[in-house]
KEKE-3310 file (N, C-alpha, C; in steps of 0.2 Angstrom, whole numbers, plus 5000, padded with zeros to 4 digits):
npx = (4292:4302:4315:4316:4302:4300:4307:4300:4287:4288:4293:4282:4274:4277:4278:4265:4268:4269:4281:4285:4289:4301:4311:4313:4315:4330:4335:4332:4339:4352:4356:4357:4350:4340:4341:4337:4326:4314:4316:4311:4299:4294:4293:4283:4271:4269:4279:4288:4294:4289:4296:4309:4306:4305:4314:4327:4321:4323:4336:4351:4359:4367:4362:4365:4374:4372:4357:4351:4354:4346:4332:4332:4332:4320:4311:4314:4310:4297:4290:4293:4284:4273:4269:4270:4256:4250:4247:4242:4232:4225:4223:4212:4201:4200:4197:4184:4177:4172:4164:4153:4152:4151:4166:4175:4191:4197:4206:4222:4228:4219:4221:4235:4236:4225:4223:4239:4256:4263:4264:4272:4274:4264:4262:4257:4247:4238:4225:4211:4193:4178:4161:4145:4136:4126:4135:4144:4148:4151:4160:4172:4173:4180:4189:4197:4198:4209:4220:4218:4212:4201:4203:4214:4207:4193:4191:4188:4176:4174:4168:4164:4152:4151:4156:4162:4171:4178:4193:4203:4216:4234:4249:4264:4276:4278:4279:4279:4266:4248:4237:4216:4207:4190:4177:4157:4154:4156:4160:4163:4148:4148:4153:4146:4131:4126:4116:4120:4117:4113:4124:4129:4121:4124:4136:4132:4124:4133:4145:4160:4156:4161:4181:4196:4206:4221:4212:4202:4184:4180:4170:4170:4172:4166:4174:4168:4165:4176:4180:4173:4172:4185:4188:4179:4189:4200:4196:4190:4203:4209:4215:4232:4241:4250:4250:4236:4229:4237:4231:4219:4221:4229:4219:4211:4219:4221:4206:4205:4198:4186:4181:4164:4159:4151:4141:4147:4148:4133:4134:4137:4131:4117:4122:4124:4137:4146:4153:4163:4170:4169:4179:4192:4198:4198:4211:4220:4222:4227:4241:4245:4243:4231:4218:4203:4185:4174:4161:4163:4178:4173:4163:4155:4163:4159:4159:4165:4172:4183:4188:4193:4202:4212:4219:4220:4234:4249:4261:4256:4252:4263:4271:4262:4258:4245:4235:4229:4215:4211:4212:4203:4192:4191:4187:4176:4166:4165:4154:4137:4126:4116:4125:4137:4130:4128:4138:4149:4141:4142:4153:4155:4147:4147:4143:4144:4151:4158:4166:4173:4182:4188:4196:4202:4198:4192:4178:4166:4168:4167:4172:4171:4159:4163:4172:4162:4156:4169:4172:4168:4174:4187:4188:4187:4198:4208:4208:4208:4223:4228:4229:4235:4249:4251:4253:4260:4274:4275:4279:4283:4281:4293:4301:4308)
npy = (5418:5429:5423:5432:5428:5418:5411:5418:5417:5402:5400:5405:5395:5386:5388:5383:5371:5365:5352:5351:5364:5365:5363:5369:5382:5379:5377:5393:5397:5395:5405:5419:5433:5447:5452:5464:5468:5456:5459:5471:5467:5458:5468:5476:5468:5463:5450:5451:5444:5432:5428:5427:5418:5403:5407:5403:5391:5381:5383:5396:5392:5399:5412:5429:5437:5449:5449:5438:5446:5457:5452:5447:5456:5461:5454:5452:5464:5466:5456:5459:5472:5463:5457:5470:5475:5464:5462:5476:5476:5467:5479:5486:5477:5472:5485:5487:5477:5479:5490:5482:5479:5470:5462:5459:5454:5457:5453:5456:5456:5446:5434:5431:5429:5416:5408:5406:5397:5405:5419:5429:5430:5435:5453:5465:5481:5487:5490:5479:5478:5472:5478:5484:5493:5502:5502:5511:5523:5522:5513:5524:5531:5524:5522:5534:5535:5527:5534:5537:5546:5551:5550:5565:5568:5566:5572:5585:5584:5577:5564:5553:5548:5534:5525:5515:5511:5518:5526:5525:5534:5534:5541:5550:5550:5543:5530:5525:5526:5520:5514:5510:5502:5503:5495:5492:5488:5474:5479:5490:5501:5507:5499:5487:5482:5478:5473:5478:5471:5458:5453:5451:5444:5432:5431:5427:5416:5409:5407:5403:5403:5408:5413:5414:5428:5432:5430:5436:5435:5431:5436:5426:5420:5409:5397:5398:5411:5418:5416:5421:5433:5437:5437:5449:5458:5458:5460:5474:5480:5479:5468:5471:5470:5453:5447:5447:5435:5427:5424:5420:5406:5403:5401:5392:5381:5381:5378:5365:5353:5356:5367:5371:5368:5368:5378:5388:5394:5394:5405:5414:5413:5419:5433:5436:5436:5427:5427:5437:5427:5416:5419:5425:5411:5406:5412:5410:5394:5394:5400:5395:5382:5375:5364:5366:5368:5358:5363:5375:5376:5370:5377:5385:5398:5414:5426:5437:5432:5425:5435:5443:5434:5434:5445:5447:5442:5430:5435:5449:5454:5450:5458:5471:5476:5482:5499:5505:5515:5508:5494:5496:5499:5489:5477:5479:5474:5460:5462:5464:5468:5479:5483:5487:5499:5506:5507:5516:5528:5532:5536:5545:5555:5561:5562:5579:5580:5570:5571:5583:5574:5567:5575:5581:5594:5608:5605:5616:5624:5633:5629:5618:5613:5616:5605:5596:5599:5596:5581:5571:5572:5571:5560:5552:5554:5551:5536:5534:5539:5532:5518:5520:5527:5515:5503:5508:5512:5500:5501:5494:5487:5489:5493:5507)
npz = (5159:5169:5177:5194:5194:5193:5203:5216:5215:5217:5227:5238:5234:5240:5253:5257:5256:5247:5238:5224:5222:5227:5218:5209:5216:5220:5206:5200:5209:5205:5196:5188:5200:5201:5216:5221:5216:5220:5234:5235:5230:5239:5250:5245:5242:5257:5262:5266:5278:5279:5266:5272:5282:5273:5262:5274:5278:5267:5266:5265:5255:5240:5241:5242:5257:5260:5259:5266:5278:5276:5276:5287:5296:5293:5297:5311:5312:5310:5319:5331:5331:5326:5339:5348:5343:5349:5361:5362:5356:5364:5375:5370:5366:5381:5385:5378:5379:5397:5395:5388:5374:5362:5350:5337:5331:5316:5300:5299:5311:5318:5308:5308:5323:5322:5308:5302:5306:5314:5322:5317:5305:5297:5289:5300:5300:5308:5320:5315:5321:5323:5325:5334:5322:5333:5343:5342:5346:5359:5361:5351:5362:5372:5367:5366:5378:5380:5374:5361:5344:5333:5314:5308:5295:5298:5310:5306:5303:5290:5284:5272:5262:5258:5268:5281:5290:5306:5307:5320:5330:5338:5342:5339:5331:5316:5312:5325:5325:5331:5323:5325:5318:5318:5312:5308:5298:5283:5272:5259:5256:5245:5233:5238:5241:5254:5267:5281:5295:5290:5287:5301:5307:5297:5305:5318:5317:5310:5319:5327:5340:5354:5360:5368:5371:5375:5388:5384:5381:5363:5350:5335:5319:5308:5296:5285:5283:5284:5276:5264:5267:5265:5253:5248:5254:5247:5235:5236:5239:5227:5223:5224:5234:5237:5249:5255:5244:5249:5263:5259:5253:5266:5276:5267:5270:5281:5286:5281:5284:5290:5282:5275:5257:5252:5258:5258:5244:5242:5252:5245:5232:5239:5243:5232:5227:5219:5208:5212:5221:5216:5206:5214:5222:5210:5204:5216:5215:5205:5209:5219:5220:5225:5237:5231:5235:5225:5222:5217:5211:5201:5192:5180:5173:5167:5154:5158:5168:5161:5154:5163:5170:5160:5161:5175:5177:5184:5182:5180:5193:5203:5198:5199:5188:5183:5186:5198:5196:5183:5188:5198:5189:5180:5188:5192:5185:5191:5200:5200:5189:5195:5207:5199:5191:5202:5209:5201:5197:5211:5211:5202:5205:5216:5235:5242:5255:5252:5242:5248:5258:5247:5240:5250:5255:5264:5276:5275:5261:5245:5237:5235:5226:5213:5214:5214:5201:5193:5196:5191:5177:5181:5187:5175:5167:5176:5175:5161:5161:5168:5161:5152:5152:5160:5152:5142:5149:5155:5169:5186:5201:5210:5198:5189)
capx = (4294:4308:4318:4316:4295:4298:4308:4297:4282:4291:4292:4276:4271:4281:4274:4258:4271:4272:4288:4290:4294:4308:4318:4311:4320:4335:4336:4333:4345:4357:4357:4358:4348:4341:4338:4334:4317:4315:4316:4306:4292:4289:4291:4277:4266:4267:4277:4295:4294:4288:4300:4313:4304:4305:4324:4328:4318:4326:4342:4352:4365:4367:4359:4370:4372:4366:4348:4349:4352:4340:4326:4332:4330:4313:4308:4314:4305:4289:4287:4291:4276:4267:4269:4265:4249:4245:4247:4238:4223:4222:4222:4206:4196:4197:4190:4178:4173:4171:4158:4149:4152:4152:4168:4175:4194:4197:4211:4228:4229:4216:4221:4242:4235:4222:4229:4246:4258:4267:4262:4278:4274:4260:4261:4250:4248:4232:4221:4203:4190:4168:4156:4138:4133:4123:4142:4151:4150:4154:4166:4174:4173:4183:4197:4198:4200:4218:4225:4216:4210:4200:4210:4213:4202:4187:4187:4186:4168:4174:4166:4161:4145:4151:4160:4159:4174:4180:4200:4206:4226:4238:4257:4264:4278:4274:4282:4275:4258:4248:4229:4212:4199:4181:4171:4153:4149:4164:4161:4160:4143:4149:4152:4143:4123:4124:4113:4124:4112:4112:4133:4129:4114:4129:4140:4130:4121:4142:4149:4163:4158:4169:4188:4200:4213:4223:4209:4197:4179:4177:4169:4176:4169:4166:4177:4165:4162:4180:4182:4170:4175:4193:4188:4178:4193:4203:4195:4190:4209:4209:4221:4235:4245:4249:4248:4229:4230:4239:4229:4214:4227:4231:4211:4210:4223:4221:4202:4205:4194:4180:4178:4159:4161:4143:4138:4151:4144:4127:4131:4140:4128:4113:4122:4126:4145:4147:4158:4168:4173:4174:4186:4199:4197:4203:4218:4223:4223:4233:4244:4248:4240:4227:4214:4197:4179:4173:4154:4165:4181:4172:4159:4154:4164:4157:4164:4170:4178:4188:4193:4196:4208:4219:4220:4227:4239:4254:4265:4256:4249:4269:4273:4257:4259:4240:4235:4224:4211:4213:4212:4196:4187:4189:4185:4170:4165:4164:4149:4132:4124:4113:4132:4141:4129:4126:4145:4149:4137:4142:4161:4156:4143:4151:4140:4147:4156:4164:4170:4177:4186:4192:4200:4208:4195:4188:4170:4160:4172:4161:4176:4167:4153:4166:4174:4155:4155:4175:4174:4167:4180:4196:4189:4188:4203:4214:4206:4214:4229:4233:4230:4239:4253:4252:4253:4267:4279:4279:4282:4279:4285:4302:4303:4309)
capy = (5421:5429:5418:5433:5430:5409:5410:5423:5414:5395:5400:5407:5390:5380:5389:5379:5364:5360:5351:5351:5371:5364:5361:5375:5385:5377:5378:5401:5403:5393:5408:5427:5435:5453:5451:5472:5468:5454:5462:5475:5465:5458:5474:5480:5466:5463:5445:5449:5441:5424:5426:5425:5410:5402:5406:5399:5382:5379:5384:5399:5393:5404:5417:5433:5438:5456:5450:5436:5451:5464:5449:5445:5461:5465:5447:5454:5469:5461:5451:5465:5475:5461:5455:5475:5477:5458:5467:5486:5471:5463:5481:5488:5471:5475:5491:5486:5471:5484:5492:5476:5479:5462:5464:5452:5456:5457:5453:5454:5452:5441:5427:5431:5423:5408:5402:5405:5395:5410:5427:5433:5429:5440:5458:5469:5487:5490:5483:5481:5476:5472:5480:5484:5501:5504:5502:5515:5529:5520:5512:5528:5534:5520:5523:5539:5535:5525:5538:5537:5550:5553:5553:5571:5574:5564:5574:5590:5583:5576:5555:5549:5545:5527:5527:5507:5510:5522:5527:5530:5532:5538:5542:5557:5547:5539:5524:5523:5530:5516:5514:5506:5503:5500:5492:5491:5483:5472:5477:5496:5501:5510:5493:5481:5484:5472:5479:5476:5466:5452:5451:5450:5435:5426:5427:5423:5410:5404:5409:5397:5404:5413:5411:5417:5434:5434:5430:5440:5432:5436:5430:5423:5419:5404:5396:5400:5418:5420:5416:5427:5441:5441:5438:5454:5462:5458:5464:5479:5482:5478:5462:5473:5463:5445:5444:5445:5431:5421:5424:5415:5402:5398:5400:5386:5377:5376:5375:5361:5347:5360:5371:5367:5373:5371:5383:5393:5393:5397:5411:5417:5418:5424:5439:5441:5437:5424:5429:5439:5420:5411:5423:5426:5408:5406:5416:5407:5390:5396:5402:5391:5374:5372:5362:5371:5363:5356:5366:5382:5377:5369:5382:5387:5404:5417:5429:5439:5428:5423:5443:5444:5429:5434:5450:5447:5435:5430:5442:5456:5453:5452:5467:5479:5482:5484:5503:5506:5515:5503:5489:5498:5499:5481:5471:5483:5467:5456:5463:5463:5474:5484:5484:5491:5504:5510:5509:5518:5531:5537:5540:5550:5559:5561:5569:5586:5578:5563:5576:5586:5571:5562:5580:5587:5602:5610:5605:5620:5627:5635:5625:5609:5614:5616:5600:5592:5599:5592:5575:5564:5571:5571:5552:5548:5557:5546:5531:5534:5544:5527:5515:5522:5528:5506:5501:5511:5512:5495:5500:5492:5486:5490:5496:5513)
capz = (5165:5170:5183:5198:5195:5195:5210:5219:5214:5220:5235:5240:5234:5248:5260:5257:5258:5240:5238:5221:5220:5228:5212:5205:5219:5217:5199:5198:5215:5201:5189:5190:5201:5203:5221:5224:5213:5223:5240:5234:5227:5245:5253:5241:5245:5264:5262:5267:5285:5278:5262:5275:5285:5269:5263:5279:5279:5261:5265:5260:5249:5234:5240:5245:5265:5263:5256:5272:5284:5277:5277:5294:5299:5292:5300:5318:5316:5312:5324:5337:5330:5330:5347:5352:5342:5349:5368:5361:5355:5371:5380:5366:5369:5387:5386:5377:5389:5400:5393:5386:5369:5357:5346:5332:5327:5310:5294:5300:5319:5318:5305:5312:5331:5322:5306:5303:5312:5320:5322:5315:5298:5294:5292:5302:5300:5312:5323:5314:5325:5320:5331:5330:5322:5339:5349:5339:5349:5366:5357:5351:5369:5377:5363:5367:5385:5379:5372:5353:5343:5327:5311:5306:5290:5301:5316:5304:5299:5284:5285:5267:5265:5258:5276:5284:5297:5310:5309:5327:5330:5342:5342:5334:5325:5308:5312:5332:5326:5330:5321:5326:5313:5323:5307:5307:5289:5280:5264:5256:5254:5236:5230:5239:5244:5258:5274:5288:5296:5289:5290:5309:5308:5295:5310:5326:5313:5308:5322:5329:5346:5359:5359:5373:5367:5379:5394:5384:5377:5359:5344:5330:5313:5304:5292:5276:5282:5284:5267:5260:5270:5263:5244:5245:5255:5242:5228:5238:5238:5219:5222:5226:5236:5236:5255:5254:5242:5252:5264:5255:5254:5272:5278:5266:5270:5290:5288:5276:5283:5292:5276:5270:5253:5247:5262:5256:5236:5245:5254:5239:5229:5242:5244:5225:5227:5218:5204:5214:5225:5211:5204:5221:5222:5205:5208:5223:5215:5198:5210:5224:5216:5233:5234:5231:5233:5218:5220:5216:5205:5190:5192:5174:5169:5161:5149:5161:5173:5157:5152:5168:5174:5154:5162:5182:5178:5190:5183:5183:5199:5204:5197:5199:5179:5180:5187:5203:5192:5179:5191:5200:5183:5178:5194:5193:5181:5196:5205:5199:5185:5199:5209:5197:5192:5209:5209:5197:5202:5218:5211:5195:5207:5225:5239:5245:5258:5251:5236:5253:5260:5242:5238:5256:5254:5268:5273:5271:5257:5242:5231:5234:5222:5206:5211:5213:5192:5190:5198:5182:5172:5184:5187:5168:5166:5181:5175:5156:5159:5172:5157:5146:5157:5162:5145:5138:5151:5157:5176:5192:5207:5211:5195:5186)
cpx = (4300:4308:4317:4307:4297:4300:4304:4290:4283:4290:4289:4272:4275:4279:4269:4263:4269:4280:4289:4290:4300:4314:4317:4315:4326:4338:4335:4341:4352:4359:4356:4353:4347:4335:4335:4326:4316:4311:4310:4299:4290:4289:4283:4271:4266:4274:4286:4298:4295:4291:4306:4314:4305:4313:4327:4327:4322:4334:4346:4359:4363:4363:4364:4367:4368:4359:4347:4347:4347:4331:4325:4328:4323:4309:4308:4310:4299:4287:4287:4285:4271:4266:4268:4259:4245:4242:4242:4231:4218:4220:4213:4200:4195:4193:4185:4173:4168:4163:4152:4147:4157:4159:4171:4183:4195:4203:4217:4230:4225:4220:4230:4241:4231:4225:4232:4250:4261:4265:4268:4279:4270:4261:4256:4251:4245:4229:4213:4198:4182:4165:4151:4139:4132:4131:4145:4154:4153:4160:4173:4176:4180:4190:4201:4202:4208:4221:4222:4212:4206:4203:4208:4209:4195:4186:4187:4180:4169:4175:4162:4156:4148:4154:4157:4165:4175:4189:4202:4212:4228:4245:4257:4269:4276:4276:4281:4270:4255:4239:4226:4207:4195:4177:4166:4150:4156:4164:4159:4153:4143:4149:4148:4136:4123:4121:4119:4122:4112:4120:4133:4126:4119:4133:4140:4131:4131:4145:4151:4163:4163:4176:4189:4205:4215:4219:4202:4192:4178:4174:4171:4172:4169:4170:4175:4164:4170:4183:4181:4171:4183:4194:4186:4183:4198:4203:4193:4196:4215:4217:4228:4242:4244:4247:4240:4225:4232:4233:4222:4216:4226:4224:4210:4215:4222:4213:4199:4199:4187:4178:4171:4160:4152:4140:4143:4148:4135:4126:4131:4135:4119:4113:4125:4133:4151:4152:4165:4173:4175:4180:4194:4200:4203:4209:4222:4224:4227:4240:4248:4244:4237:4219:4204:4193:4177:4166:4158:4170:4177:4166:4160:4160:4162:4162:4168:4173:4184:4191:4198:4204:4213:4221:4226:4227:4245:4259:4264:4251:4256:4270:4270:4258:4251:4237:4232:4219:4208:4210:4204:4190:4185:4186:4177:4165:4163:4156:4141:4129:4122:4121:4134:4138:4127:4134:4149:4147:4138:4150:4160:4151:4144:4145:4147:4152:4158:4168:4176:4184:4191:4199:4204:4204:4191:4180:4165:4162:4167:4166:4172:4161:4159:4168:4170:4156:4161:4175:4173:4173:4186:4193:4190:4195:4208:4210:4211:4219:4234:4232:4236:4247:4258:4256:4259:4274:4281:4281:4276:4281:4289:4305:4304:4311)
cpy = (5425:5424:5425:5430:5422:5409:5413:5420:5404:5397:5402:5401:5385:5384:5387:5371:5360:5360:5351:5358:5371:5364:5367:5382:5385:5378:5388:5401:5400:5398:5415:5431:5441:5453:5458:5472:5462:5454:5468:5473:5461:5462:5478:5476:5461:5455:5445:5443:5434:5422:5423:5417:5404:5400:5401:5391:5377:5378:5390:5399:5396:5410:5422:5434:5444:5455:5444:5443:5456:5459:5448:5451:5466:5458:5449:5461:5469:5458:5456:5469:5473:5460:5463:5477:5469:5460:5472:5481:5472:5472:5484:5484:5473:5481:5492:5482:5475:5486:5489:5478:5472:5465:5458:5456:5450:5455:5451:5452:5445:5432:5428:5426:5416:5406:5402:5402:5398:5416:5431:5432:5433:5447:5462:5476:5490:5485:5484:5475:5476:5475:5482:5491:5504:5506:5508:5521:5527:5516:5517:5530:5530:5520:5528:5540:5531:5528:5537:5543:5549:5554:5559:5574:5571:5569:5584:5590:5577:5566:5553:5547:5537:5523:5521:5504:5517:5523:5531:5528:5538:5536:5549:5554:5544:5531:5520:5524:5523:5514:5508:5508:5499:5499:5491:5488:5480:5473:5485:5497:5504:5503:5488:5482:5478:5474:5474:5471:5460:5450:5449:5445:5430:5424:5426:5416:5404:5404:5401:5397:5407:5409:5415:5421:5435:5433:5436:5437:5437:5431:5429:5419:5411:5405:5400:5407:5424:5423:5420:5433:5442:5441:5445:5458:5461:5460:5473:5483:5483:5472:5465:5471:5458:5443:5442:5439:5424:5417:5420:5407:5399:5399:5394:5380:5374:5375:5367:5353:5349:5363:5368:5372:5375:5376:5390:5398:5397:5404:5416:5422:5417:5430:5441:5442:5431:5424:5432:5433:5417:5415:5424:5418:5406:5406:5414:5401:5389:5396:5398:5382:5369:5369:5364:5366:5364:5360:5374:5382:5376:5374:5385:5396:5407:5421:5434:5436:5426:5428:5444:5441:5431:5440:5450:5442:5435:5434:5450:5457:5454:5459:5471:5481:5485:5492:5504:5508:5510:5496:5490:5496:5493:5476:5473:5474:5460:5455:5462:5469:5481:5486:5488:5495:5509:5513:5516:5527:5534:5538:5544:5556:5559:5565:5573:5584:5573:5568:5580:5580:5564:5567:5583:5594:5602:5610:5608:5625:5628:5629:5619:5607:5614:5609:5594:5591:5592:5585:5571:5566:5570:5563:5550:5547:5552:5539:5529:5536:5536:5521:5515:5523:5518:5503:5504:5511:5506:5495:5495:5490:5484:5490:5503:5517)
cpz = (5165:5179:5191:5201:5198:5201:5214:5221:5218:5228:5242:5240:5239:5252:5261:5255:5248:5236:5230:5217:5223:5223:5210:5210:5219:5210:5198:5204:5211:5195:5191:5191:5202:5209:5226:5223:5216:5229:5239:5231:5234:5249:5253:5245:5250:5265:5262:5273:5280:5271:5265:5278:5279:5264:5266:5280:5274:5263:5263:5257:5241:5235:5243:5254:5264:5262:5263:5277:5283:5276:5284:5298:5298:5298:5309:5319:5315:5317:5331:5336:5332:5339:5352:5350:5343:5359:5368:5362:5362:5377:5377:5368:5376:5390:5383:5380:5392:5398:5386:5379:5362:5351:5344:5331:5320:5305:5297:5307:5318:5316:5309:5319:5326:5317:5302:5309:5315:5319:5320:5309:5295:5296:5295:5302:5306:5314:5319:5317:5322:5326:5328:5329:5328:5345:5346:5343:5357:5365:5357:5358:5374:5374:5365:5374:5385:5377:5363:5351:5336:5322:5308:5300:5293:5307:5313:5302:5292:5282:5277:5268:5262:5263:5280:5291:5299:5310:5315:5327:5336:5342:5337:5329:5320:5310:5319:5331:5328:5329:5325:5323:5317:5315:5310:5300:5287:5274:5263:5253:5245:5231:5229:5245:5249:5263:5278:5293:5297:5290:5298:5313:5307:5302:5315:5323:5313:5312:5325:5336:5351:5359:5364:5370:5374:5386:5391:5379:5370:5353:5339:5324:5311:5299:5284:5276:5282:5278:5262:5263:5267:5257:5245:5248:5249:5237:5231:5236:5231:5218:5220:5229:5238:5244:5257:5251:5248:5260:5267:5257:5262:5276:5275:5268:5277:5291:5283:5277:5287:5288:5274:5262:5250:5251:5260:5248:5238:5247:5249:5236:5232:5242:5235:5224:5225:5212:5207:5219:5220:5207:5207:5221:5216:5202:5210:5222:5210:5203:5212:5224:5226:5231:5236:5231:5227:5215:5218:5209:5198:5189:5186:5174:5165:5157:5153:5168:5167:5156:5158:5171:5167:5157:5168:5182:5184:5189:5184:5191:5203:5204:5197:5194:5179:5185:5193:5199:5188:5183:5195:5196:5182:5183:5195:5190:5187:5199:5197:5193:5190:5204:5207:5194:5196:5211:5204:5195:5206:5217:5207:5200:5215:5226:5240:5249:5256:5247:5241:5255:5254:5241:5244:5257:5261:5268:5271:5265:5249:5233:5230:5229:5216:5206:5210:5203:5189:5189:5193:5179:5174:5185:5181:5167:5171:5178:5169:5157:5164:5168:5154:5147:5158:5157:5141:5141:5154:5165:5180:5196:5207:5204:5191:5183)
residu = (MET:ALA:GLU:GLU:GLU:LYS:LEU:PHE:LEU:ALA:CYS:LEU:ARG:PHE:PHE:PHE:ARG:LYS:MET:ASP:SER:VAL:ALA:GLU:ILE:ARG:SER:CYS:LEU:GLY:LYS:GLU:ILE:ASP:TRP:ASP:LEU:ILE:LEU:SER:TRP:ALA:GLN:TRP:HIS:GLY:VAL:SER:PRO:LEU:LEU:TYR:HIS:ILE:LEU:LYS:GLU:ILE:GLY:TRP:SER:GLY:ILE:PRO:LYS:GLN:VAL:ARG:GLU:ARG:LEU:GLU:GLN:SER:PHE:ARG:LEU:ASN:MET:ALA:ARG:ASN:LEU:PHE:LEU:TRP:ALA:GLU:THR:SER:LYS:VAL:LEU:THR:ALA:LEU:GLU:LYS:GLN:ARG:ILE:ILE:SER:LEU:PRO:LEU:LYS:GLY:ILE:PHE:LEU:SER:GLU:GLU:VAL:TYR:PRO:ASP:ILE:SER:PHE:ARG:VAL:VAL:THR:ASP:ILE:ASP:LEU:LEU:ILE:ARG:GLN:GLU:ASP:LEU:ALA:ALA:ALA:GLU:ALA:SER:LEU:ILE:GLU:LEU:GLY:TYR:CYS:ARG:ASP:PRO:PHE:ILE:ARG:LYS:GLY:LEU:LEU:PRO:ASP:ASN:CYS:TYR:THR:LEU:HIS:MET:GLU:LYS:GLY:GLU:ARG:VAL:GLY:GLN:ARG:LEU:CYS:VAL:GLU:LEU:HIS:TRP:GLY:LEU:ALA:ASN:PRO:ARG:ASP:TYR:ALA:LEU:PRO:VAL:LYS:SER:TRP:TRP:GLU:GLU:ILE:PHE:GLN:ASN:SER:ARG:GLY:THR:TYR:SER:TRP:ASN:GLY:ILE:SER:CYS:LEU:ARG:MET:GLY:PRO:GLU:ILE:THR:LEU:LEU:TYR:LEU:THR:ILE:ASN:ALA:HIS:MET:SER:ARG:TYR:SER:PHE:LEU:LYS:GLN:LEU:ILE:ASP:ILE:GLY:GLN:VAL:ILE:SER:HIS:TYR:GLU:HIS:GLU:MET:ASP:TRP:LYS:LYS:VAL:ALA:GLY:MET:ALA:SER:GLU:LEU:GLY:LEU:LEU:ASP:ASN:LEU:VAL:PHE:ALA:LEU:GLY:LEU:VAL:GLN:ARG:MET:PHE:ASP:LEU:ARG:ILE:GLY:SER:GLU:LEU:ILE:ASN:TRP:PRO:LEU:SER:TRP:LYS:GLN:LYS:MET:LEU:ARG:SER:ILE:PHE:ARG:ASP:HIS:SER:LEU:VAL:GLN:GLY:LEU:ILE:GLY:GLN:ASP:LEU:ARG:GLN:PHE:LEU:LEU:LEU:PHE:LEU:LEU:ASP:GLU:LYS:MET:ILE:ILE:ASN:SER:ILE:PHE:LYS:VAL:LEU:PHE:SER:SER:ARG:GLN:THR:ILE:ALA:TYR:ARG:TYR:GLY:LEU:PRO:PRO:GLN:SER:TRP:SER:ASN:TYR:PHE:TYR:LEU:ILE:LEU:ASN:PRO:LEU:LEU:SER:ILE:TYR:ARG:LEU:PHE:ARG:GLY:ALA:VAL:VAL:ASP:CYS:TRP:SER:GLY:LYS:GLY:VAL:GLY:LYS:THR)
# end
């Protein structure tokens, strides 16, 4: 493993109070380091503000001034962005509360507020809220009153059949654009045959009750379903961003004395997500050396688990050496057989509406029928082209 990878991973372990990583960090700082590469990894994985906090706590000795300045700028910009998003979330929640719409903040905006020591540590790109599907029309109307509108593709009627979120945005400039994702499910129905109703039942049964977000009453998921949801989210993102593994690790650390590991295992087993959960927790334990419940960490590994753990090693995750299409194909093995067949079938033989959305075509265009025929070949081509390019070029994040 290169010195840059050792330093990068040691810094992330230090965030979880692994003091033995300090010696490794000091050792790496005494050697020649390609800081441009480390900064590119930090930006890609969404951990630049976290890296600034870690290096500041350890001390800036041996770190070039320009690196410190770039990280500090990233930290301050993220802090300003998160405070702005926090205030905007309050406005959105207030609008939904007026319509008596039950809502629940998800992912980045919730995690930065609930489980991270400081709201500025977590990079947040948009506002994710979970609502009931029957409240979708009323929620959309509330957001329109706040100046939001549908995503341009969806405004044209392009809503794929595997959709479980509605993307709303406002603002003309890219850097100043605000996005709200209204979720009525927690997983892509293409990959996860999970009924929406069961999710809501789990949330209400395992809820930690309501909590106040700037004086607004919100539901809050319990630790167990939060953990399970984050492992699903990491899988859907193909483990492309280390911030998602850090989220999982931070939830485990934050709820260390509250987490009911037996309940986590039971819920995962009942929903057919045990392989997915064990794989994600295995990556987190290996990377950050965190304590995982014996009910899961000692679970006998299937051949699929062993194969994927040998492929998704720390250095390949950091460098992004595995292409997106190949990742998606490999991670199908974590689903049960029925879900695998369902997912492959929906990718290869998508509906006309999904084809239009995927290839950016007009929904009523005759070219959709042409792409319906070509789509299976194009999907297979993208998979193998990505695999060959990745293997032969060795390119990853930050490499040219």
